[in-house]
Residue, then its C-alpha position, 0 to 999 in steps of 0.5 A: m740180838s746180835e748184829p748179824v741176826l738184826q741185819d738179816l731180820m731187818r732185810r727180811y722185814f723190808n723184803g716182806t719175808a719176816t714172820p709176824e713173830e719176827e716182826e714183833a720181836l724187831m719192833q720191840w728191839l728197835s723201840d728199846s732205847k738201850n739198843e739205840a747205838a746198835v740200831k744206828a750201827v746196823m742201820d748204817d750197814v743196811w743203808k749202804d746196801s740200799t743206796d740205789a733203792p727208791k727214797i720215799y722220804t726227803e732228808e728234811q722229812s727224815r730229820q723231822l720223823l727222827q725228832n718226833i720219835l726221839s722226843v715222845k715218851v712212850i710207855h711200852t706194854n705188850r703188843t701195843i701199837w706204839w712199839s709198831a709205830a715207833a719202830a715203823v718210823l725208824l724203819l721208814i727213815l731207813a727206807g728213805g735212805w737217810w739216817l742222818r749219816t752225812d751230817r749227824k752233828q747238825p741240830i735236828a729241826q725245831k718243833d713247829t711253833k704252832d704246836i698245841g700243848p697239852g691241857g693242865n690244871k684249869a678250873t673255875l669254882t662257882l660259889a653259892n652267891g654266884s661269884v666265880i673264882v678262876l682257880e689257876d689264877a688264884k693264890n694258894g690258901a683260903l679262897s672263901k668262907q661259907g658258913t663254917v666251911t673254908v675253901i682252900k687251894l692247896k696247890s696247883g690242881q688241888l682244892a679242899y673243903n674244910n668244915a671246922k664244926g663238921n656237919s651242922n644244921e645250917p643250910a648248905a650252899l651249893n658250889t660248882l667246880a668246872t673244868p674247861r676243855g683242856g683242864q683237870y682238877q682235884v677236890t676234897l669234898p667236906d666229907g673227905t671224899t676225893v674227886w678227880l675231875n677230867s676235862a670238860s666236866s663239872i660237879t655241883f655239891p653242897t658245902a656240907f652234907t647235912g641230909k640223909n644222903r651225900e648227893i652231888v651232880l656230875k657232868g662229864e667224867a670224874y674219878f671218886e674215892v668215897a669216904a666211908n659212911v654207912k649212915q649217909p650213902f654217897m650219891v652221884k646224879v647224872n641226868k636220869m641215872e644215879v650211882q649209890v655208894l657207901g665207900t668205894s673207888f669208881n670212875l663215872m664218865a657221862y659226856s654228852d657226846e658219848q653214846t652211853v654213861k659208863t660207871t666203872l667200879v675199882d673197889g667196894a660196891v656201887k648200885v647203878v639206878q636208872e628209872s625202874k632198873d638197878v644193878i649192883l656192880k662188883p670190882g672190875q665191872q662196868a655198867q653202861t647205861d643208855n638213853n633208853g633206860d637199858i643197863k649193860i654190865v661188862k668186864a671193865d678195862l680198869d687201866a684204860t678207864i682210869a688212865w686219865k687220872n694217872g696222866l696217861f692216854t691208854f687205848n686197848d683196841a680203841t676206835i679212831e673216834d674214841v681216841m680223837r674224842q679223848l684227844g679233842r677234850w684234852y687239847d681243846m681241839e675240834i675233830v674233823y673227818p672230811e673223807g669219812i671216819p677211818q676204821d683203824h683201831f689202836r692199842g697202847e699208852m702215852f703220856r698226856n703231857e706231850n704236845m699234840s704233834s708228837i702224839l699225832k706223829i705216832l698215830e700217823a705211823s699206823g696209817v691214819n693221816f692228820s693235820i692241824q689247822g688252828r684249833k682243828i685236827i683234820v683226820k683222813p684215812 
């Protein structure tokens, strides 16, 4: 995009005469880091033409907005709110009459020392004898031996069960892996199945699968890559529901503060059973079950469903409640709506390793207001 074209487009954006297609093109162009030098040059020119305009942001506010937008790592996808949010912040800085033009070399304001950092690899392992191991404090290597099974911490965030003799006839001991709010963990079960456990979740499983089925109990959310064994189906139990698997990859979300339990199939096949009803899912489908025993099948948004496993937040037309529930679990924050729940919807992706303030600043650019008070996030329209 040439400089004259960009200047004209930005002026028409401020005047409200740009078309939706032009606005989207501008947002995309501004949020591409490769255009940073050109953006600054053009903004300087436009700024000179708007020095008499009312200033809606002070110098300090503009500096902080710029710092937030420069520090956030955003993954751009088509027509996402993050493009709009990022570009909107830059445009608001310009509208405020301040592009750091009088003192560009001054250091940008430091982040708030009270900022909330992201979650991480935190979990506890409760053994059959009741002893509890805090995994983030434990050293790598063997943690416990239960019968023929050795529990090994491979590295930060990963646990494995090694059964030296394979399945045996000795009684299996039950273990529970639990993550707090702000935690996540990965475990390889005795049969080779790998489980990624999201925050505020737990799985209870035997140290060896000796029965007809491989049964575990889930609370919260987990992603499963199930080791194939036709003779011994894998089963996940959640309240009154169970998911029966032969060998597949799927995500199961069963948080108590969600209205439905969501089983999302990535590949393979699973059967979802609740009371007297059951359905078999195909890859790309999601089963939604509620407390009434109903099962609804919908097309799954796979990217959004398993984003957490890949270190992302992905929102595709998500409500503010959906967004804040995810953020609250990961950052261990209470969400408060003192003036009612805004009706905004969000699209886009962000990394889960960003500080809370960086993510909230991006969300604020869409029109919702946030403030952090201790471990609370105050949300206002």
